[in-house]
N, C-alpha and C positions, 0 to 999 in steps of 0.2 A: 796542614791542609792549605792548599793554595787558593786564596780567594779569587784569584784571576780565573781559575777554572769554573767557579760558580757564577761569575759575572763575565761571561765571554762577550766581548764587544766587537767580535768579528763582523765583517760586512755581511757574511752569510746570515748571521743571527739578526742583524739590523734589518735586512730585507725580509727575513721571516717574520720579525715582530711587526714591521710596518704593514705587511700583507695579512697579518693574523693567521699565519700558517704554522703548523707543526714542523719542526726540523727532523722528525723521525722518518727515516727512509722506509720504514715498514708501515707507516700510517697511510690510510686512504687519502688520495689527493682531494682537496676541496678548493674550489675557486674562491678568490677573495669575496667575502660576503658583502652584499649591498644592503642598504637600510630598508628597502621596500621591495616586495615582489611586484610582478606586473599588475596585480590587482590592487596595489596600494596598501596591502596589509604588512605589518612588520614581519620580517623574516625571522623564524625561530629554528634553531638547531639544538637538539638535545644530546648530541654525541659528546662524550667526554673530551675535554681538551688535554692532550698529552702535555705534561710539563717536563721540561728538560733543563737540568742545571747548566748544561753546556752542550756543544754539538754532540749528538748521540754517538757518532763514530769516534769521539775522543774518549769515551768511557772505556777504560781498560780493565778487563776482568781476567783473573788467573784462577783456573780450576785445577785442583790437585787430587790425587788418589782416585782417579777413574770415576769421577762424578757421572751419574747416569745420563744417558743421551737425552732423556726428557728434559732435564734441567738445562743441558747445553743448548738444546733447540729453542727453549723459551728465551734464553738470554741472547742467543745469536739473532733471533727474529726481531729483537729490539734494535738491531743495528750496532750493538756494542762490539768492541774488539775483544774477542774471547780467545784466550790461550789455554789449551787443555793438555794436562800431563796425566799419565796413568799412575804415577807413583808420587810419594811424598818427596821432599827435598831435604838434604842436609842443611843444618842451620845457616852456614855461610852462603849457600846458594839461595836459600829462602830469603835471607836478608837482601841479597842483591836483586832478586825478582820483585820483592814487595815494595821497593822504593817508589816505583812508578805507577802501581795499580791503584784503582779506586775501589775495587771489589775483589775479595779473595774467597773462594769456595774450597772447603776442606772436608775431610771426614775425621776419623779418630786418631790417625797417626801423626798428623802435622801439629806441632806445638807452637802456638802463637803466644810466646812469652813476652814480658815487658821488653826484654832485649831486642826481640824481633820487631815488635810493634813500634818501638822508638824510631825505627828507620822508615816506617810507613807514612811518609809525609802527606800523601794524597789519599790515604785510605778512608773511605766513608763507611763501609759496612762489611761484615764478615758473615758468610753463610756456612753453617755447620750442617752438612748433608748427612745427618745422623741424629741420634737422640741426645747424646751427651755434649756438654760444652766445657767440661773440665780441662780440655786441652787449650783453652783460651784464657788469658788473663782478663777476666770480665771487668774487674774494677778499673784496671788501667785503660781498657778500651772505652768504657763509659766516660771516664774523666777526660778523655781526648775526643769525645764526640763520635766514637765509632760504635755503631749499633751492631748487635750480634743476634742472628736468627738461627733457629734449629728446627728439627722436625720431631716433636716429642711423641707423636702418636702413630705415624705412618707404618712403622714396622712392628707394632704391638702384636698383631696376629701371627706374624712370622716367628717371633720369639716364643710366643705361647705354644705354637705347634711344635717347635723344636723341643721344648721342655716336656711336653706330653710324650713325644717319641723317646726321649731319654729316660723318662720314668719307666716306660715299658721295657726298654732295652736293659736297664739296670735290674729290674725285677726278674727278668728272664736270663740275665747274664749273656745277652746276645753278642756283646763285643768280644768276650772271651771265646765263645763258640765259633764266631766268625773267624777270629785270628787262628784258632786251632785248625779249622777247615782249610784255611789258606796255606797252612803248613803241612797239610795232608793228614791231620789227626781227626779221627772220628770219635767224638766223646758225647754220647747221648746220655744226658743226666737230667734228673728232675729235682735233686736235692737243693734246697734253698732257692728254688725258682718259684715265683709267685704270680698269681693274677693281681691286677691292681684294683679290681672290684672289691669294695668293702674296706679298703685301706684308707688311712687318713693322710691327706696332703696338707702340709703347713706352709703357707705362703707368707714370706716376710717382705712386706711392701705391697699394699693392695691398690696400686695405681692402675694405669691403663693396661699394662701387661698382666699384672697380678690378677685383676678382676676378669680379664678375658680368659686367663688360665683357669680361674675358678669355675667358669661356666663349662669349659671343655672337660675338666676333671669330673665335675658332677655328672655330666652326661655319660661318663664312662663308669659311673657307679662309685666314685670315690666320695668320702666325706671331706669337707674343706673347712679348715680353720685358718685364720690369718692374723698377723700382728702388724700394726702400723702406728707410727707416732701420732697420727691423727685419728679421730673417731670417724669412721667411714661407714656408709650404709652398705650392708651386705647384699650381694646378688644371689638369688636362689636361696638355698638353705645354709650357705656359708655362715660361720660364726666368728666374730672378732674376739680374740683373747687379750687380756689386759697386759701381759708381759711376754717378752721373747722367751723367757724360761718356760712359761706355761705352754707355749707352742712347741718348743723343743722336746718337752717331756711327753707330749701327746702324739706328735706326728710320726708316721712311718717314713714319709718323704718330706724333706725340707728343701724349699726352693727360694732363692734370694733374688729380689728385684728392688734394689735400693740404689740411690745415687752414691757417688764417691764424695764423702765429706770426712772431716776429722772424726766425727762421731761414728762413722761406719767402718773406719779402718780396723782390720782384724776383728770385725764384729763377731765372726765365728772363729774361736780359737780353742785352746785346750779346755777351758772351763765350760764352754758351750758344748763341746763334743761329749764331755762327761754327763751333761744334762740330757743328751739325746738318748733315745731308746737304743739298747744293744741290737745291732742288726738293721739300724735305720740307714737311709740314703740321703746324700746331699747333692744339690744341683746349684751351680752358680752361673747365671747368665746376666749378671749385673755389671760389676766392676771387679777387676782383679785384686784390688787391695782389701776387699771385704772379707776374704777367707785367709787365715793364717795357714799357708800351704804346708810348712813343716809339721804343724800340729795335725793337719789332715792326714799326712803320711803316717804319723805315729798312730793315730786313731784307727786307720785302716789296717795297719800291720798288727795292731793289737786285737782286731776283731770287733771293736766297738762300732765301726762304720762298715756296712756291708758293700757299699759301692758309692761312687761319686761321678758326677759329670761336670766338667769345667769347660766353659767357653771363653773365659777371660782370665788374664794373668797379671801379676804385678808389673812385669816388664814384657812387652810384646815386640816382635820384630817389626822393622819399618817397611819391609818388603817381603814378598813370597820367596821361599828358598829354604835351605837347610840351616836355619838360624835358631830354631828352638832347642837350645842346648844348654850345657852347664855354664857357658860363658854369659848367657843372657840371664838365666836363673840358676843359681848354684844347686838347687834341688831337682833340676830337670831330669836327670838320670833316674833318681829314686822314684819320682812321680810316674815316669813311663814304665817302671818295673812293677807297678802294683797290678793286682788282679781286679777285674770288674770296675775299671775306671775308663770313662769316655772323655777323650781330650779332643776338642775341636778348636779351630783357629779363629775365634771371634766372629762366628758366622750366624749369630742369632737373628740378625736382620738381613742376612744376605740371601734374599730371594728376589726374583725378577719383579714380582708385584710390589714388594716393599721398596726396592730401589727406584722403581718408576714413580711411585707415590711420593717418596722423599724428594726426588728430583723436581717434581712439579711443585710441591709445597714450598720448598726453600727458594726455588727460582722465582716463583710468584711473589714471595715476600720481598726478595731483593729488588724486583722490578717496582713494586709498590713503594718501597723506600726510596729508591733512586729517583723515580719519576714523580711521586706524589708526596713523599715525606712521611708516609704512614709508618708508625712504629708498632702496630698491633702484632703481637707474637714475638717481639724482641725480649730477650732474656735479661738484658742489662740496662734498658732504657724505659722511661715511663711510656705506657701505651697510649698513644695519641693518634687520632685520625680525624679527618673531615671529609665531607662529600667531595667528589671530583668537581673541578671546574668544568664548564661546558664551553662549546664553541660560541655560545651566546655571550661569553665573558672573555672576549679576545684581549682586552687591555688590562687584565688582572695579573697579579703576581702572588705567589705563595711565599711568604717569609717564614723561614725556620730559624729559630734562635735557640741553640743548645747552650746552657749556661750553668754556672755554679748556683746551687740553691741557697741564695743569701738574700737578706731583706733589701727592698728598694728597687729590685730589677724591673718589676712590672711598671712601676712609675716611670722609669727612664725609657723603657721601650715604648710606652704610651706617648711620651713626649716626642720621640723620634717619628712615630707613625701619625701624630696628631694632624699633620698637614694633609693627610690622605683619608679616603673613606675606607674604613676597615669593615668589610662585610661580615667576616666571621673571625673568631679568635678563640683558641683553646690552649690551656697550659696544664701541665701536670709535673709532678716531681717524683723521684725515686732515690732515696738516700741523699747524696750530695749533688745530684745532677737533676736539672729541670729542663723540660722540653716545651717550647712555645711555638705554636703555628698560627699564622694569621693570613687571611686572604685580603689583599688590598686592591681596590678597583681604580680605574682611570689613571694608570701610570704608564710612563714611557721609559725608555732605556736610561735616560738621565736620572729620573726618579728612582729607578731600581738601584742604580749605582750609589746614589746618595744614601738610600736606606741601608744598603749593605755596608757601606763604609762607616756610617754612623754607628751601627750596631757593633761593628768590628772594634770600635774604639772603646767600648764599655769594658770596665775592669772585670766584669763577671763572665765575659765571653769564653766559651769553649770552642764553638764552631758556629759560623753563620752561613746559611745557604739561602739563596733566592731562586725559586723555580718559576719559569714563565714560558 
């Protein structure tokens, strides 16, 4: 992280600072404020004061994997340099690109490993324009002062609706009938085709998606049970069961909505298929590693499982094309050869509404972090925020000190700031990382540089930023 970027001493910034003006090209122009209006009353302005770590146009952002236009528009409107690509990048190209950027926006295919992040010398923040963050080394990012934001809720409805559609399709064998018609075969049957009314839906993971799905399923006449590692309040008449086994034994349809963790890897395997009802159905719209696919193939061939819908897979192609084959997953051919199985290419959240909402949510979080230092919503940093400075506070600076969570740091920071008036200060920690934010008044560019350089010399430092 280049401290020179955070304390830009260019003539443009010095002029901006002395005139109490924002350097943002998108901000409304304000003439230099005078101390008194014509009537002799103090001039008061309540508009937020945009804080910039350096010239806005110097902030470089790389957006990969076709991030929605809403997010791109928000970032571009700030005056940032935004580079947009529709695809992910191979690791060598990603490393080359990430060296110079301050912000990177990704979806699920781009892997930001320690090897990649080591090369990101200027990176301040990562935006995951999706629910999951397992594609990012969160611990390494936090230990190097890189905040990570995602959108955990925006596509919940889209996923829930897809699952409802798949429940109906599996119950009526619609995938098979459609494929037969495309081949010219008329096969009008009712054997083993069911209404979903009166059936039991078992939801594994009763979070934002699971709870919305619960409401939709009940409205269609299903009974809902759910299993979660936390005790959660039921919505409607849904009932929480104490164990996964209890859910599997009772449910006609089992749907999975859990994160990818060591505990959830192969959560549904041979033992779990044996515990399910004969003729039950399985839906996975969570993460590809949650289901043991070879065990699923065996259970379906043996008649234990009547149908399945998979939207996620242990290994997924990095781009669209004819890549879902045995080279990617060795069981690919066997999976495609099963009857009454719905295979979709990780499209649970791929609706216009969801992608627009995700674009807005993540882009807004990135802007708040870049311009204000707010970490609210970060998945790997302590959540810290303070009210915005206003144009009434022109000679203020916001000091952000990300540091290792060790004893004695606050005392040393207080000593550095003791020569200035600290209007507000807040600090919080998360694991080994702590985040301190302080607003200091009546400072000039020399003061700001002194504060920055002094904090940078502390042994506990991970990253120092001063916004003004």
